[in-house]
A tleap script that builds the chain and sets N, CA, C and O, in Angstrom:
source leaprc.protein.ff14SB
mol = sequence {
  NMET ASN LYS SER ALA ASN SER LEU ALA LEU
  THR MET LYS ASP ALA ALA LYS LEU VAL GLY
  VAL ASP TYR ARG THR ILE LYS LEU GLY ILE
  GLU SER GLY THR VAL PRO THR VAL GLN LEU
  GLY PRO ARG ARG MET ILE PRO ARG VAL PRO
  LEU LEU ARG ALA PHE GLY VAL GLU CVAL
}
set mol.1.N position { 0.870 -1.416 0.282 }
set mol.1.CA position { -0.103 0.129 0.094 }
set mol.1.C position { 0.830 1.809 0.071 }
set mol.1.O position { 1.928 2.025 0.586 }
set mol.2.N position { 0.391 2.303 -0.314 }
set mol.2.CA position { 1.142 3.395 -0.531 }
set mol.2.C position { 1.066 4.405 0.641 }
set mol.2.O position { 0.039 4.941 1.057 }
set mol.3.N position { 2.428 4.586 1.140 }
set mol.3.CA position { 2.271 5.079 2.380 }
set mol.3.C position { 1.401 6.610 2.335 }
set mol.3.O position { 1.040 7.118 3.396 }
set mol.4.N position { 1.071 7.371 0.819 }
set mol.4.CA position { 1.082 8.336 1.003 }
set mol.4.C position { -0.773 8.557 0.647 }
set mol.4.O position { -1.522 9.533 0.688 }
set mol.5.N position { -0.918 7.426 0.380 }
set mol.5.CA position { -2.340 7.317 0.351 }
set mol.5.C position { -3.497 8.348 0.658 }
set mol.5.O position { -4.213 9.102 0.000 }
set mol.6.N position { -3.271 7.902 2.383 }
set mol.6.CA position { -3.755 8.826 3.319 }
set mol.6.C position { -3.087 10.169 4.130 }
set mol.6.O position { -3.604 11.044 4.825 }
set mol.7.N position { -1.499 9.870 3.644 }
set mol.7.CA position { -1.290 10.842 4.373 }
set mol.7.C position { -1.417 12.869 4.652 }
set mol.7.O position { -1.423 13.825 3.877 }
set mol.8.N position { -1.467 12.777 5.584 }
set mol.8.CA position { -2.131 14.210 5.864 }
set mol.8.C position { -0.780 15.182 5.274 }
set mol.8.O position { -1.014 16.258 4.724 }
set mol.9.N position { 0.212 14.828 5.399 }
set mol.9.CA position { 1.205 15.657 4.635 }
set mol.9.C position { 2.040 15.047 3.988 }
set mol.9.O position { 2.700 14.182 4.564 }
set mol.10.N position { 2.289 15.373 2.353 }
set mol.10.CA position { 3.137 14.984 1.077 }
set mol.10.C position { 4.455 15.931 0.627 }
set mol.10.O position { 4.598 17.153 0.627 }
set mol.11.N position { 5.126 15.111 0.342 }
set mol.11.CA position { 6.418 15.647 -0.411 }
set mol.11.C position { 5.615 15.741 -2.047 }
set mol.11.O position { 4.582 15.193 -2.430 }
set mol.12.N position { 6.697 16.794 -2.878 }
set mol.12.CA position { 6.380 17.629 -4.038 }
set mol.12.C position { 5.935 16.481 -4.798 }
set mol.12.O position { 4.998 16.630 -5.582 }
set mol.13.N position { 6.492 15.354 -4.662 }
set mol.13.CA position { 6.616 14.248 -5.829 }
set mol.13.C position { 5.000 13.722 -5.860 }
set mol.13.O position { 4.339 13.643 -6.896 }
set mol.14.N position { 4.446 13.337 -4.331 }
set mol.14.CA position { 3.513 12.717 -4.007 }
set mol.14.C position { 2.224 13.793 -4.215 }
set mol.14.O position { 1.224 13.560 -4.894 }
set mol.15.N position { 2.365 14.416 -3.832 }
set mol.15.CA position { 1.491 15.949 -4.237 }
set mol.15.C position { 1.474 15.870 -5.563 }
set mol.15.O position { 0.441 16.418 -5.949 }
set mol.16.N position { 1.915 15.583 -6.194 }
set mol.16.CA position { 2.003 16.310 -8.017 }
set mol.16.C position { 1.323 15.062 -8.149 }
set mol.16.O position { 0.201 15.312 -8.591 }
set mol.17.N position { 1.482 13.745 -7.961 }
set mol.17.CA position { 0.977 12.865 -7.979 }
set mol.17.C position { -0.356 12.758 -7.758 }
set mol.17.O position { -1.104 12.103 -8.483 }
set mol.18.N position { -0.662 13.302 -6.896 }
set mol.18.CA position { -2.150 13.125 -5.812 }
set mol.18.C position { -3.225 14.222 -7.068 }
set mol.18.O position { -4.435 14.145 -7.281 }
set mol.19.N position { -2.474 14.904 -7.518 }
set mol.19.CA position { -3.342 16.352 -8.027 }
set mol.19.C position { -3.345 16.398 -10.107 }
set mol.19.O position { -3.849 17.186 -10.907 }
set mol.20.N position { -2.381 14.929 -10.299 }
set mol.20.CA position { -1.921 14.901 -11.693 }
set mol.20.C position { -1.448 16.195 -12.565 }
set mol.20.O position { -2.162 16.665 -13.451 }
set mol.21.N position { -0.016 16.783 -12.180 }
set mol.21.CA position { 1.023 17.448 -12.367 }
set mol.21.C position { 1.983 16.686 -12.672 }
set mol.21.O position { 1.936 15.456 -12.690 }
set mol.22.N position { 2.880 17.348 -12.922 }
set mol.22.CA position { 4.531 17.370 -12.896 }
set mol.22.C position { 4.994 18.444 -11.547 }
set mol.22.O position { 4.695 19.590 -11.214 }
set mol.23.N position { 5.834 17.420 -11.044 }
set mol.23.CA position { 6.457 18.245 -9.871 }
set mol.23.C position { 6.754 19.755 -9.841 }
set mol.23.O position { 6.457 20.514 -8.919 }
set mol.24.N position { 7.289 20.031 -10.812 }
set mol.24.CA position { 7.769 20.995 -11.267 }
set mol.24.C position { 6.635 22.389 -10.813 }
set mol.24.O position { 6.810 23.445 -10.205 }
set mol.25.N position { 5.246 21.629 -11.575 }
set mol.25.CA position { 4.444 22.199 -11.052 }
set mol.25.C position { 4.225 22.891 -9.650 }
set mol.25.O position { 4.114 24.064 -9.295 }
set mol.26.N position { 4.208 21.614 -8.970 }
set mol.26.CA position { 3.965 21.766 -7.515 }
set mol.26.C position { 5.268 22.646 -6.593 }
set mol.26.O position { 5.113 23.119 -5.468 }
set mol.27.N position { 6.410 22.694 -7.328 }
set mol.27.CA position { 7.248 23.502 -6.616 }
set mol.27.C position { 7.567 25.154 -7.290 }
set mol.27.O position { 8.239 26.037 -6.757 }
set mol.28.N position { 6.993 25.197 -8.346 }
set mol.28.CA position { 6.356 26.793 -9.080 }
set mol.28.C position { 5.473 27.677 -8.129 }
set mol.28.O position { 5.650 28.842 -7.772 }
set mol.29.N position { 4.253 26.600 -7.753 }
set mol.29.CA position { 3.240 26.620 -6.965 }
set mol.29.C position { 3.699 27.262 -5.555 }
set mol.29.O position { 3.264 28.331 -5.127 }
set mol.30.N position { 4.409 26.648 -5.062 }
set mol.30.CA position { 5.359 26.966 -3.347 }
set mol.30.C position { 6.146 28.031 -3.688 }
set mol.30.O position { 6.323 28.883 -2.817 }
set mol.31.N position { 6.463 28.120 -4.348 }
set mol.31.CA position { 7.519 29.920 -4.632 }
set mol.31.C position { 6.828 30.157 -4.972 }
set mol.31.O position { 7.069 29.283 -5.805 }
set mol.32.N position { 5.281 30.862 -5.525 }
set mol.32.CA position { 4.646 31.540 -5.676 }
set mol.32.C position { 3.357 31.224 -4.694 }
set mol.32.O position { 2.199 31.474 -5.027 }
set mol.33.N position { 3.678 30.725 -3.627 }
set mol.33.CA position { 2.871 30.626 -2.761 }
set mol.33.C position { 1.027 30.306 -2.815 }
set mol.33.O position { 0.089 30.361 -2.021 }
set mol.34.N position { 1.230 29.976 -4.182 }
set mol.34.CA position { -0.302 29.382 -4.397 }
set mol.34.C position { -0.037 27.716 -3.636 }
set mol.34.O position { -1.165 27.282 -3.403 }
set mol.35.N position { 0.794 26.910 -3.289 }
set mol.35.CA position { 0.539 25.786 -3.132 }
set mol.35.C position { 1.235 26.059 -1.662 }
set mol.35.O position { 2.364 26.548 -1.704 }
set mol.36.N position { 0.613 25.762 -0.252 }
set mol.36.CA position { 0.698 25.633 0.990 }
set mol.36.C position { 1.901 24.709 1.818 }
set mol.36.O position { 1.712 23.494 1.769 }
set mol.37.N position { 2.752 25.036 2.344 }
set mol.37.CA position { 3.558 24.146 2.610 }
set mol.37.C position { 4.048 24.414 4.183 }
set mol.37.O position { 4.029 25.551 4.654 }
set mol.38.N position { 4.431 23.405 4.848 }
set mol.38.CA position { 4.819 23.391 6.302 }
set mol.38.C position { 5.631 22.488 6.428 }
set mol.38.O position { 5.538 21.312 6.077 }
set mol.39.N position { 7.193 23.503 7.394 }
set mol.39.CA position { 7.939 23.065 7.652 }
set mol.39.C position { 8.331 21.327 8.810 }
set mol.39.O position { 7.857 21.364 9.945 }
set mol.40.N position { 8.806 20.557 8.571 }
set mol.40.CA position { 8.449 19.105 9.216 }
set mol.40.C position { 9.843 18.954 9.463 }
set mol.40.O position { 10.529 18.254 8.718 }
set mol.41.N position { 10.455 19.719 10.725 }
set mol.41.CA position { 11.631 18.780 10.841 }
set mol.41.C position { 12.582 19.707 9.670 }
set mol.41.O position { 12.179 20.819 9.328 }
set mol.42.N position { 14.005 19.063 9.049 }
set mol.42.CA position { 14.340 19.385 7.984 }
set mol.42.C position { 13.225 19.594 6.436 }
set mol.42.O position { 13.415 20.385 5.512 }
set mol.43.N position { 12.216 18.713 6.573 }
set mol.43.CA position { 11.821 18.527 5.507 }
set mol.43.C position { 10.436 19.487 5.338 }
set mol.43.O position { 9.670 19.473 6.301 }
set mol.44.N position { 10.111 20.228 4.297 }
set mol.44.CA position { 9.281 21.065 3.242 }
set mol.44.C position { 7.880 20.281 2.885 }
set mol.44.O position { 7.775 19.691 1.809 }
set mol.45.N position { 6.968 20.301 3.700 }
set mol.45.CA position { 5.947 18.912 3.017 }
set mol.45.C position { 4.257 20.169 3.035 }
set mol.45.O position { 3.917 21.127 3.730 }
set mol.46.N position { 3.590 19.346 1.751 }
set mol.46.CA position { 2.555 19.987 1.455 }
set mol.46.C position { 1.492 19.208 2.334 }
set mol.46.O position { 1.590 18.015 2.621 }
set mol.47.N position { 0.277 20.198 2.789 }
set mol.47.CA position { -0.572 19.726 3.428 }
set mol.47.C position { -1.591 19.207 2.680 }
set mol.47.O position { -2.160 19.928 1.861 }
set mol.48.N position { -2.047 17.565 2.905 }
set mol.48.CA position { -3.279 17.162 1.427 }
set mol.48.C position { -4.806 18.306 1.363 }
set mol.48.O position { -5.336 18.412 0.257 }
set mol.49.N position { -5.357 19.009 2.419 }
set mol.49.CA position { -6.222 19.421 2.253 }
set mol.49.C position { -5.703 20.684 1.756 }
set mol.49.O position { -5.835 20.934 0.558 }
set mol.50.N position { -5.255 21.329 2.359 }
set mol.50.CA position { -5.061 22.232 1.329 }
set mol.50.C position { -4.319 22.767 0.057 }
set mol.50.O position { -4.205 23.920 -0.358 }
set mol.51.N position { -3.824 21.512 -0.465 }
set mol.51.CA position { -3.511 21.346 -1.226 }
set mol.51.C position { -4.641 21.224 -2.426 }
set mol.51.O position { -4.973 21.819 -3.451 }
set mol.52.N position { -5.034 20.027 -1.611 }
set mol.52.CA position { -6.336 19.875 -2.908 }
set mol.52.C position { -7.685 20.934 -2.820 }
set mol.52.O position { -8.593 20.947 -3.651 }
set mol.53.N position { -7.615 21.620 -1.882 }
set mol.53.CA position { -8.287 22.879 -2.288 }
set mol.53.C position { -7.484 24.145 -3.305 }
set mol.53.O position { -8.159 24.847 -4.058 }
set mol.54.N position { -6.356 24.256 -3.217 }
set mol.54.CA position { -5.567 24.895 -4.432 }
set mol.54.C position { -6.318 24.588 -5.523 }
set mol.54.O position { -6.868 25.522 -6.107 }
set mol.55.N position { -6.464 23.429 -5.938 }
set mol.55.CA position { -6.605 22.843 -6.937 }
set mol.55.C position { -8.235 22.638 -7.079 }
set mol.55.O position { -8.499 21.958 -8.070 }
set mol.56.N position { -9.093 22.950 -6.524 }
set mol.56.CA position { -10.520 23.286 -6.850 }
set mol.56.C position { -11.118 22.059 -6.375 }
set mol.56.O position { -12.194 21.733 -6.878 }
set mol.57.N position { -10.453 21.124 -5.242 }
set mol.57.CA position { -11.175 19.895 -5.331 }
set mol.57.C position { -12.027 19.976 -3.141 }
set mol.57.O position { -11.344 19.557 -2.207 }
set mol.58.N position { -13.089 20.415 -2.980 }
set mol.58.CA position { -13.610 20.666 -1.779 }
set mol.58.C position { -13.496 19.025 -1.192 }
set mol.58.O position { -14.062 18.045 -1.677 }
set mol.59.N position { -12.830 19.052 -0.321 }
set mol.59.CA position { -12.682 17.767 0.625 }
set mol.59.C position { -13.274 17.801 1.900 }
set mol.59.O position { -13.178 16.830 2.651 }
savepdb mol mol.pdb
quit
């Protein structure tokens, strides 16, 4: 089972897969402030629900 299937925080790669875009699109969204992130230790993660909302998916 894919660990990211139910994860509340995703990597850029997993976030890109979830919404069906290239990971560079997620990276650009982070840089522009469109895609929200949180700092978890040394890693910057993307919260699932705000990511889906940013892409127009109501959860």
